[in-house]
N, C-alpha and C positions, 0 to 999 in steps of 0.2 A: 504494500500500500504506500502510495507516494505521500510525501509530507504535505503536499497541497490538499489531498483528499482528507488526510487526518485532520488538518486544520478546518476543512469545510464541514466535517461531521462532528467537530468538537462541540460538546454540550456547552462548555463555558463560552465558546464563541457566540452562541446564540443567546445565552442568558446575560452575558456581561458586555459584549461589544456594543458600541454605540450605533453600529450599522448592522447589527444582527438581524433586524427584521427585513432589511433589504437583501441580505444573503438568503434568508428564508424565502422571500419572494422569488428570487432566482431559482432556488432549489425547487420550490413548488411548481413554478412554470415549467422548468426543465422536465420534471417528473410528469406532471399532469398534461403537458403537451408532448410527452413521450420521448424526450431526449434521453433521460435516464443515464446521462453520461457518467454520473458518479456512482451508479448502482453496481453491485457485484454481478458478474456474468455478462456485462455489456460487451458485445462482440463488435469489433471494428472491421471495416471493409475498405481498404485503401483504394481499391479500384472502383468503388461505388460511384456511379454517376447520377447526377440529378435527373429524375424522370422528366420526360418532355412535358407532361401535363402538369407538373408541379413547379415549373420555372415561371416566376412572376413575369408576365409580359409587360413591356413598357407601353405607355400610352400610344407611342407611334406604331408598335406592333399590333396593338388592339385596334387602332384606327378609330378610336372613339373618344380621344381626349378632347376636353372642352377648352375654350379660350380661358385666360386667367380671369376675365370678367365674369364669364358664365359659371366658372367654378365656385365663386363666392355665393351665387344664387343657388347653385346645385347643393352646396354644403348645407345651407339653411334648410332646404327642402329635405335632404337626407336625414339631418338631425331631428327635424320635426316628425318625419315618418317613423324614426326609431322611437321617439317619445310615444307616438300613437300606438305602435305595435308591441311595445315592451310589456304593457300590462296584460296582454293576452298570451305572452310567451310562457309556456309551462314545461315542455320537454323537447328534446332533440336527440336524434341518433343518426349515425351514418358511418361510413368507412373513412379511414384516414391513411395518409402516407406522410410520414414525418421525416425531415432531414435536418441534421445538424452539421455545421461547417466549422472547423477549427483552422483558423488562418495560419497559426504558427507552424503547423505541420501539413497544411494544405490537404486536409482529409475531410471526407464527407461520410456520414453514417446515415442509414435509412432504416425505418421500421414501419410496419403496417399493422392494421387491426381495425377494431370497431370502437367507437366512442358513444357514450351515453351521458346525457346531461339533463338535470331536472332542477327546477326552481320550486321550492316549497316555502311559502311564507317569505321571510326575509333571508332565508338561507339557500344554499345550492348543494347539490350532490353531483358528483362526476365519477365516471368509471371508464377505464380503457382496458380492452382485451388485446394484448399485443401478441401477434403470431410470428412464426418463423423459427430460426435456429435458437433464439434466446427468448422463449415465450415468457410473458409476465402478465399479471393482473394488477392494475393500479386503481385504487378506489379512494375517493375523497368523500367523507361523510361525517357529519357531526364534529367538524373541526379537526378530523384526523386524516392523515395520509397513510395508506397501508399498501404495501407492495408485496405481492406473493410471487416467488420464483420457484416454479415446480421442479426445475432441474436440481435445485439444492434443497427443496422442501423447506423454504424459509420465508417468514414474514418480516418485513422491515416496517416499523410503525413510528410515526412522528406526530405529536400533537402540536398544531400551529398556535394554540394558546391565545394570547391576547392579540395576535396578528390575524385572527380569523377573518375579520371584515376586509382587511387589505388583500388577503389571498383570494377571497371570494370575489372581490372586485376585479382582480386580474382574470379569474376564471370566467367571469361574465362578459369579458370583452368579445362582442360578436355573438353572444348567446343571451339575448334579451336585455342587454344593457341599454339604458336610456341615452339619448343624444346629450341631454343635460349633464349626465354623469361624465361623459367624455370631455365635454367642455370644462367641467369643474376641475378635472385632474390633469388635462393635457391641453397643449396648444394643438388644435386640430386643423389640418389642411386637406382640402379636396384635391387629390392628385389626378382626377379624371375618372372616366368610366372604362371598365375592362370586362370582357366576356370570360367567365370562368364556368366550366361545366354547362356551356350553352346558356348561361344566365348573365344578364347585364348586372354587374356589381359596381358599387361605389368603392373606389380605392381611397382609403383614408390614411393619412400619415399622422401619427400621434407623437408629439414630443413631450415627455413628462415635465410637469411644472416643478416637481420636487427635485432639488439638486442632488440629493443622495440617491434617489431612484435613477437619475440620469447616469450615475456612475455604474449602474448595473445594466440598464437598457437605455441607450440614448435615443432610440427611435423604434416605434412599433408601427407596422403597417397592417391594415385590415382590408380584406376584400369582402364586402357585405352586400347581401341581397336586401335592400332596404324595405322591399315590399313584405318580406317575411321576417326581417331582423334576424337573419341566419348567416353565420360566418361560413364562407367557402374557402378562404385562404387566410393565413395569418403568418406574420414574420416578425421576429424579435431580433434587433441588432444590438450588439455590444460594442463599447468603445474600442475593444481590441480588434474588431473586424470579424469576430465570430458571429454567426447568426443561427437562428432556429426557424425553420420553415415548415408549416403544416398545411396540407392540402386535403380538403374534405369533399367527399362525393356521396351520392345517394342519401343526402340529408333529408330526414323526415321530421317535421315539426308537429308538436302537440299530439303525437300518437301515444297510446298507452304504454307505460313502462312499469314492469314489475319491480317490487322491492328487491327481488332476487338478483337483479343485474348489478345492484350496489352492495353485494356480498361477495367475499372471496370464496372461490371454490377450491378447497385444499384437499390434499391426499394424506390420509393417516393423521399423524400428529406433528405438524410442522414446528420448527423452532421459531420463536419470536424474539427479535432484537429491537431495542429502542435506543438508537444512537443519540 
């Protein structure tokens, strides 16, 4: 285990560090957006290439970019539509393909699976079933992140504690978040319209207003279907040049979701660790 990872998982770092909650944000997003770069058993693929359908198209490629004047009007309309549809957002599920890029080693890692998302009252639940050579189940529920790795029959559990509202605000980006919430926490720019999964999406660039948060993610880009308030693509950029890119397909909104999808399916008696 590298010194970097030991520091990252250190309990004292989360409890005592002045920027601990921002490290937790990064960890939660990385896990719940399926990067899982710090989790045991994560397999790297140096030859992995970005899938063609997951590469963020530029406005020129999409051929749908608006003029700078029109973008201001479009942004107001998109945010208003998100405010309107957020109240009716209950659940979402779909397939995902997730890519992480590490600039220092120029490597890309990819994972695929199914995502489930549910808003209940003021809280949210999220679950990810990751398939492939390193399968995992990731569940966020009741303020706890739990990861089950069947290959080693181990559950890793972390309580987000007093940072619950911040973590859930991150998870809600593009999943029923209000336009007003985005403007409250970010400087929001309309970067144009792009077609994703044959759907016309609003490409929104978010710059965190909080200085410490900018040290973790200096820019977040969302490709949202404003009519449904559903996320189809999402990218987090770090100051280092690293990024995390998620591409969602077959998204279904407000369908029935069983409580069972937010429970880990384990074999026998797994070991539980709480770093």
